[in-house]
Structures are given as C-alpha cells and as structure tokens.
DSSP file (Angstrom, degrees, kcal/mol; ACC not computed):
  #  RESIDUE AA STRUCTURE BP1 BP2  ACC     N-H-->O    O-->H-N    N-H-->O    O-->H-N    TCO  KAPPA ALPHA  PHI   PSI    X-CA   Y-CA   Z-CA
    1    1 A X              0   0    0      0, 0.0     2,-0.5     0, 0.0     0, 0.0   0.000 360.0 360.0 360.0 137.0    0.0    0.0    0.0
    2    2 A X        -     0   0    0      0, 0.0     2,-0.4     0, 0.0     0, 0.0  -0.964 360.0-163.9-120.5 130.1    1.5    3.4   -0.9
    3    3 A X        -     0   0    0     -2,-0.5     2,-0.0     1,-0.0     3,-0.0  -0.857  20.5-117.1-108.4 145.6    0.5    6.5    0.8
    4    4 A X     >  -     0   0    0     -2,-0.4     4,-2.0     1,-0.1     5,-0.2  -0.333  25.9-114.4 -76.4 161.0    1.0   10.1   -0.4
    5    5 A X  H  > S+     0   0    0      1,-0.2     4,-2.7     2,-0.2     5,-0.2   0.919 117.3  56.3 -53.9 -47.2    3.2   12.5    1.6
    6    6 A X  H  > S+     0   0    0      1,-0.2     4,-2.4     2,-0.2    -1,-0.2   0.882 107.3  47.4 -60.0 -41.3    0.1   14.6    2.3
    7    7 A X  H  > S+     0   0    0      1,-0.2     4,-1.9     2,-0.2    -1,-0.2   0.949 116.1  43.1 -70.1 -48.9   -1.8   11.7    3.8
    8    8 A X  H  X S+     0   0    0     -4,-2.0     4,-1.6     2,-0.2    -2,-0.2   0.797 113.2  53.2 -63.5 -33.5    1.2   10.7    6.1
    9    9 A X  H  X S+     0   0    0     -4,-2.7     4,-2.8     2,-0.2    -1,-0.2   0.898 109.0  48.2 -65.6 -46.2    1.9   14.3    7.0
   10   10 A X  H  X S+     0   0    0     -4,-2.4     4,-2.2    -5,-0.2    -2,-0.2   0.894 111.8  49.4 -68.6 -36.5   -1.8   14.9    8.1
   11   11 A X  H  X S+     0   0    0     -4,-1.9     4,-2.0     2,-0.2    -1,-0.2   0.889 112.6  47.9 -64.5 -41.6   -1.8   11.7   10.2
   12   12 A X  H  X S+     0   0    0     -4,-1.6     4,-1.8     2,-0.2    -2,-0.2   0.885 113.3  48.9 -64.7 -41.6    1.4   12.7   11.9
   13   13 A X  H  X S+     0   0    0     -4,-2.8     4,-2.2     2,-0.2    -2,-0.2   0.908 110.8  49.2 -63.8 -45.2    0.1   16.3   12.5
   14   14 A X  H  X S+     0   0    0     -4,-2.2     4,-2.1     1,-0.2    -1,-0.2   0.868 112.1  46.2 -76.1 -34.7   -3.0   15.1   13.9
   15   15 A X  H  X S+     0   0    0     -4,-2.0     4,-2.3    -5,-0.2    -1,-0.2   0.900 113.6  52.0 -71.7 -30.4   -1.3   12.5   16.4
   16   16 A X  H  X S+     0   0    0     -4,-1.8     4,-2.6     2,-0.2    -2,-0.2   0.909 109.8  47.1 -71.3 -39.0    1.2   15.3   17.4
   17   17 A X  H  X S+     0   0    0     -4,-2.2     4,-2.6     2,-0.2    -1,-0.2   0.901 112.1  50.6 -68.8 -39.6   -1.6   17.8   18.2
   18   18 A X  H  X S+     0   0    0     -4,-2.1     4,-2.1     2,-0.2    -2,-0.2   0.947 113.1  45.9 -61.3 -48.1   -3.5   15.2   20.2
   19   19 A X  H  X S+     0   0    0     -4,-2.3     4,-2.8     1,-0.2    -2,-0.2   0.917 112.6  51.6 -59.3 -44.9   -0.2   14.3   22.2
   20   20 A X  H  X S+     0   0    0     -4,-2.6     4,-2.5     1,-0.2    -1,-0.2   0.912 110.2  48.0 -67.7 -40.0    0.4   18.1   22.7
   21   21 A X  H  X S+     0   0    0     -4,-2.6     4,-2.3     1,-0.2    -1,-0.2   0.918 111.7  48.8 -64.9 -39.6   -3.1   18.7   24.0
   22   22 A X  H  X S+     0   0    0     -4,-2.1     4,-3.3     2,-0.2     5,-0.2   0.946 112.1  49.8 -62.8 -47.2   -3.0   15.8   26.4
   23   23 A X  H  X S+     0   0    0     -4,-2.8     4,-2.6     1,-0.2    -1,-0.2   0.901 109.9  50.4 -64.0 -36.9    0.5   17.0   27.7
   24   24 A X  H  X S+     0   0    0     -4,-2.5     4,-2.1    -5,-0.2    -1,-0.2   0.953 112.0  46.6 -65.0 -43.2   -0.7   20.5   28.2
   25   25 A X  H  X S+     0   0    0     -4,-2.3     4,-1.5     1,-0.2    -2,-0.2   0.900 114.3  48.8 -66.9 -37.4   -3.7   19.3   30.2
   26   26 A X  H  X S+     0   0    0     -4,-3.3     4,-0.8    -5,-0.2    -1,-0.2   0.906 109.9  52.0 -63.5 -40.6   -1.5   17.0   32.2
   27   27 A X  H  < S+     0   0    0     -4,-2.6     3,-0.3     1,-0.2    -2,-0.2   0.829 107.3  52.1 -68.2 -29.9    1.0   19.7   32.9
   28   28 A X  H  < S+     0   0    0     -4,-2.1    -1,-0.2     1,-0.2    -2,-0.2   0.861 109.3  49.1 -76.2 -28.6   -1.6   22.0   34.2
   29   29 A X  H  < S+     0   0    0     -4,-1.5     2,-0.4    -5,-0.2    -1,-0.2   0.538  89.6  96.1 -85.2  -5.5   -3.0   19.4   36.7
   30   30 A X  S  < S-     0   0    0     -4,-0.8     5,-0.1    -3,-0.3    -4,-0.0  -0.742  80.9-115.6 -88.8 133.6    0.3   18.5   38.2
   31   31 A X    >   -     0   0    0     -2,-0.4     3,-1.4     1,-0.1     4,-0.5  -0.274  25.5-116.8 -58.7 143.6    1.3   20.3   41.5
   32   32 A X  G >  S+     0   0    0      1,-0.3     3,-1.0     2,-0.2     4,-0.4   0.825 111.0  55.6 -52.6 -41.8    4.4   22.5   41.2
   33   33 A X  G 3  S+     0   0    0      1,-0.2    -1,-0.3     2,-0.1     3,-0.1   0.679 115.1  39.5 -69.1 -18.2    6.5   20.6   43.7
   34   34 A X  G <> S+     0   0    0     -3,-1.4     4,-2.2     1,-0.1     5,-0.4   0.348  86.5 106.4-106.0   1.8    6.0   17.4   41.7
   35   35 A X  H <> S+     0   0    0     -3,-1.0     4,-2.6    -4,-0.5     5,-0.2   0.906  76.2  46.0 -56.6 -54.8    6.3   18.9   38.2
   36   36 A X  H  > S+     0   0    0     -4,-0.4     4,-2.1     1,-0.2    -1,-0.2   0.923 115.4  44.0 -60.3 -47.9    9.8   17.7   37.1
   37   37 A X  H  > S+     0   0    0      1,-0.2     4,-2.0     2,-0.2    -1,-0.2   0.942 119.3  40.9 -64.7 -49.2    9.5   14.1   38.1
   38   38 A X  H  X S+     0   0    0     -4,-2.2     4,-2.8     1,-0.2     5,-0.3   0.884 114.3  54.3 -72.2 -33.5    5.9   13.5   36.7
   39   39 A X  H  X S+     0   0    0     -4,-2.6     4,-1.9    -5,-0.4    -1,-0.2   0.897 108.3  49.1 -63.6 -38.9    6.7   15.6   33.6
   40   40 A X  H  X S+     0   0    0     -4,-2.1     4,-2.0    -5,-0.2    -1,-0.2   0.905 113.3  46.8 -72.1 -41.8    9.7   13.4   32.9
   41   41 A X  H  X S+     0   0    0     -4,-2.0     4,-2.0     1,-0.2    -2,-0.2   0.908 112.5  48.9 -63.5 -42.6    7.6   10.2   33.4
   42   42 A X  H  X S+     0   0    0     -4,-2.8     4,-2.8     1,-0.2     5,-0.2   0.924 111.4  49.2 -65.4 -41.6    4.7   11.4   31.2
   43   43 A X  H  X S+     0   0    0     -4,-1.9     4,-2.5    -5,-0.3     5,-0.2   0.869 108.9  52.8 -73.6 -29.8    7.1   12.4   28.4
   44   44 A X  H  X S+     0   0    0     -4,-2.0     4,-2.9     2,-0.2    -1,-0.2   0.942 112.4  45.4 -61.4 -46.2    8.8    9.1   28.5
   45   45 A X  H  X S+     0   0    0     -4,-2.0     4,-2.7     2,-0.2     5,-0.3   0.919 115.4  46.0 -62.1 -49.3    5.5    7.4   28.2
   46   46 A X  H  X S+     0   0    0     -4,-2.8     4,-2.4     2,-0.2    -2,-0.2   0.906 114.5  47.1 -61.0 -43.9    4.3    9.6   25.5
   47   47 A X  H  X S+     0   0    0     -4,-2.5     4,-1.5    -5,-0.2    -2,-0.2   0.941 112.9  50.9 -60.0 -49.4    7.6    9.5   23.5
   48   48 A X  H  X S+     0   0    0     -4,-2.9     4,-2.4    -5,-0.2     3,-0.4   0.930 113.8  41.8 -58.1 -49.3    7.7    5.7   23.9
   49   49 A X  H  X S+     0   0    0     -4,-2.7     4,-2.8     1,-0.2     5,-0.2   0.924 112.3  54.4 -68.0 -40.4    4.1    5.1   22.7
   50   50 A X  H  X S+     0   0    0     -4,-2.4     4,-0.5    -5,-0.3    -1,-0.2   0.779 114.2  42.3 -64.2 -25.1    4.4    7.6   19.9
   51   51 A X  H  X S+     0   0    0     -4,-1.5     4,-0.7    -3,-0.4    -2,-0.2   0.802 117.3  45.9 -85.5 -37.9    7.6    5.7   18.7
   52   52 A X  H  X S+     0   0    0     -4,-2.4     4,-2.5    -5,-0.2     5,-0.3   0.876 100.6  65.9 -82.2 -39.6    6.1    2.2   19.1
   53   53 A X  H  X S+     0   0    0     -4,-2.8     4,-2.7    -5,-0.2     5,-0.2   0.918 101.3  47.1 -52.1 -53.3    2.7    2.7   17.5
   54   54 A X  H  X S+     0   0    0     -4,-0.5     4,-1.9    -5,-0.2    -1,-0.2   0.890 111.4  52.2 -56.1 -39.4    3.9    3.3   14.0
   55   55 A X  H  X S+     0   0    0     -4,-0.7     4,-1.5     2,-0.2    -1,-0.2   0.934 111.6  46.8 -62.0 -45.9    6.2    0.3   14.2
   56   56 A X  H  < S+     0   0    0     -4,-2.5     3,-0.3     1,-0.2    -2,-0.2   0.921 111.9  50.4 -58.9 -44.5    3.3   -1.9   15.3
   57   57 A X  H  < S+     0   0    0     -4,-2.7    -1,-0.2    -5,-0.3    -2,-0.2   0.819 108.0  53.3 -67.5 -31.0    1.2   -0.5   12.6
   58   58 A X  H  <        0   0    0     -4,-1.9    -1,-0.2     1,-0.2    -2,-0.2   0.829 360.0 360.0 -77.3 -27.6    3.9   -1.2   10.0
   59   59 A X     <        0   0    0     -4,-1.5    -1,-0.2    -3,-0.3    -2,-0.2   0.490 360.0 360.0 -73.1 360.0    4.1   -4.9   11.1
C-alpha cells in the first residue's frame, strides 16, 4: 500500500496535536512541587508510545 506524503503528514500532524493537547492538560494538573518528576515520566511514556505505535502498525 502506498500513501502520499500529504496523507502521512496529516496523520502525523493530528497525532502530534493530540499528544500536545494531552501533555498541556497533564502539565496544568500537576502540582508545582512534583512537576519535574511527573513531567519526565509522562514525556517518556508519550514518546515511547508515539515511537512504538507506527512500528506496530507497520508490522
């Protein structure tokens, strides 16, 4: 199956904006004294899943 650049770009953009919206909402709800630790954990999970999902889809 061959996808156009526009199709791939739009899917990537929509996934990125979804992850951005969730990360903003998570960042607003985290107390200031726990911000760095929880932000690091959340970013590792988001980055990991954003990297793994396309690989799983490719298989």
